C-alpha positions as a Markdown table, in Angstrom:
| # | Residue | x | y | z |
|---|---|---|---|---|
| 1 | Met | 63.2 | -66.3 | 38.5 |
| 2 | Glu | 64.5 | -64.1 | 35.7 |
| 3 | Leu | 65.5 | -60.4 | 35.2 |
| 4 | Asn | 65.5 | -58.9 | 32.0 |
| 5 | Ile | 67.5 | -55.7 | 31.6 |
| 6 | Ser | 67.3 | -53.5 | 28.8 |
| 7 | Ala | 69.4 | -50.3 | 28.5 |
| 8 | Asn | 68.7 | -46.7 | 27.3 |
| 9 | Lys | 71.9 | -44.7 | 27.1 |
| 10 | Glu | 72.2 | -40.8 | 26.7 |
| 11 | Gly | 75.4 | -39.1 | 26.8 |
| 12 | Asn | 76.7 | -40.1 | 30.2 |
| 13 | Ser | 73.8 | -41.5 | 31.8 |
| 14 | Val | 71.8 | -44.7 | 31.3 |
| 15 | Val | 68.4 | -46.0 | 32.0 |
| 16 | Leu | 68.4 | -49.7 | 32.9 |
| 17 | Asp | 64.7 | -50.8 | 32.6 |
| 18 | Leu | 64.4 | -54.1 | 34.7 |
| 19 | Asn | 61.9 | -56.4 | 34.2 |
| 20 | Gly | 61.6 | -59.5 | 36.3 |
| 21 | Asp | 62.7 | -60.4 | 39.9 |
| 22 | Leu | 65.4 | -59.0 | 41.7 |
| 23 | Val | 66.4 | -61.9 | 44.1 |
| 24 | Ile | 69.4 | -63.8 | 45.6 |
| 25 | Gly | 71.1 | -65.7 | 42.8 |
| 26 | Glu | 71.5 | -65.1 | 39.3 |
| 27 | Thr | 69.4 | -62.0 | 39.0 |
| 28 | Cys | 71.4 | -60.1 | 41.5 |
| 29 | Thr | 74.7 | -61.2 | 39.8 |
| 30 | Lys | 73.2 | -60.1 | 36.3 |
| 31 | Leu | 72.3 | -56.9 | 37.8 |
| 32 | Arg | 75.9 | -56.3 | 39.0 |
| 33 | Gln | 77.8 | -57.3 | 36.1 |
| 34 | Thr | 75.3 | -54.9 | 33.8 |
| 35 | Val | 76.2 | -52.2 | 36.2 |
| 36 | Arg | 80.2 | -52.6 | 36.1 |
| 37 | Glu | 80.2 | -53.0 | 32.3 |
| 38 | Trp | 78.4 | -49.3 | 32.4 |
| 39 | Leu | 80.7 | -48.0 | 34.9 |
| 40 | Asp | 83.6 | -49.5 | 32.9 |
| 41 | Gln | 82.4 | -47.6 | 29.8 |
| 42 | Asp | 82.5 | -44.2 | 32.1 |
| 43 | Val | 78.9 | -44.0 | 32.5 |
| 44 | Arg | 78.3 | -42.6 | 35.9 |
| 45 | Asp | 74.8 | -41.4 | 36.1 |
| 46 | Ile | 72.5 | -44.7 | 36.5 |
| 47 | Thr | 68.8 | -44.9 | 36.7 |
| 48 | Phe | 67.1 | -48.2 | 37.5 |
| 49 | Asp | 63.2 | -48.3 | 36.2 |
| 50 | Leu | 61.7 | -50.6 | 38.7 |
| 51 | Ala | 57.9 | -50.4 | 37.3 |
| 52 | Asp | 58.0 | -54.0 | 36.2 |
| 53 | Val | 60.2 | -55.6 | 38.7 |
| 54 | Arg | 57.7 | -58.2 | 40.2 |
| 55 | Arg | 59.7 | -59.5 | 43.2 |
| 56 | Leu | 62.5 | -58.0 | 45.5 |
| 57 | Asp | 64.3 | -59.2 | 48.3 |
| 58 | Ser | 66.9 | -58.3 | 50.7 |
| 59 | Ser | 69.9 | -59.7 | 48.4 |
| 60 | Gly | 68.1 | -57.2 | 45.3 |
| 61 | Ile | 68.0 | -54.5 | 48.0 |
| 62 | Gly | 71.7 | -55.1 | 49.0 |
| 63 | Glu | 72.8 | -55.1 | 45.4 |
| 64 | Met | 70.6 | -51.9 | 44.8 |
| 65 | Ile | 72.7 | -50.7 | 47.6 |
| 66 | Ala | 76.1 | -51.8 | 46.5 |
| 67 | Thr | 75.6 | -50.1 | 43.0 |
| 68 | Leu | 74.7 | -47.0 | 45.1 |
| 69 | Ile | 78.1 | -47.0 | 46.6 |
| 70 | Ala | 79.9 | -47.8 | 43.3 |
| 71 | Val | 78.3 | -44.9 | 41.4 |
| 72 | Asn | 79.2 | -42.6 | 44.5 |
| 73 | Arg | 82.7 | -43.8 | 44.7 |
| 74 | Ala | 82.8 | -43.0 | 40.8 |
| 75 | Asp | 81.4 | -39.5 | 41.3 |
| 76 | Gly | 78.1 | -40.4 | 39.5 |
| 77 | Ser | 74.4 | -40.9 | 40.8 |
| 78 | Leu | 71.8 | -43.8 | 41.3 |
| 79 | Val | 67.9 | -42.9 | 40.5 |
| 80 | Leu | 65.2 | -45.4 | 41.5 |
| 81 | Leu | 62.3 | -44.5 | 39.0 |
| 82 | Arg | 58.7 | -45.5 | 39.2 |
| 83 | Pro | 59.2 | -48.2 | 42.0 |
| 84 | Asn | 55.9 | -50.0 | 42.3 |
| 85 | Asp | 53.9 | -50.4 | 45.5 |
| 86 | His | 55.5 | -53.7 | 46.6 |
| 87 | Val | 59.2 | -52.6 | 46.0 |
| 88 | Tyr | 58.6 | -49.2 | 47.5 |
| 89 | Lys | 56.8 | -51.1 | 50.8 |
| 90 | Leu | 60.1 | -53.1 | 50.9 |
| 91 | Leu | 62.5 | -50.1 | 50.9 |
| 92 | Ala | 60.3 | -48.3 | 53.4 |
| 93 | Ile | 60.5 | -51.0 | 55.6 |
| 94 | Ser | 64.4 | -51.2 | 55.3 |
| 95 | Glu | 64.1 | -47.1 | 56.0 |
| 96 | Leu | 65.9 | -46.7 | 52.4 |
| 97 | Pro | 63.8 | -43.9 | 50.9 |
| 98 | Gly | 66.0 | -41.3 | 52.4 |
| 99 | Ile | 69.0 | -43.1 | 51.3 |
| 100 | Phe | 67.8 | -43.3 | 47.5 |
| 101 | Asp | 66.9 | -40.5 | 45.1 |
| 102 | Ile | 63.4 | -42.0 | 44.4 |
| 103 | Gln | 61.5 | -40.5 | 41.4 |
| 104 | Tyr | 58.0 | -41.1 | 40.2 |
């Protein structure tokens, strides 16, 4: 269970390319720390590229919700980009597509 995160910053925005598993434990902690680092640098608009997320569980979904709350409090935005079928199905089961800005 590993999550690799690469960043592409442009202005006041960053795209975080997530590759691997976003599940309970270290991967959620890694994502939380990465998001906090960007928010501390006054980056307010964050995009998660989810095309290469292999596994997602309720903790991963919870971390995405926590990120949404944090960027909203900072007057920013969170976009979920290119969720694969597996990720989208889990978001849909949780009735979250109306909460998140999901783009393809």
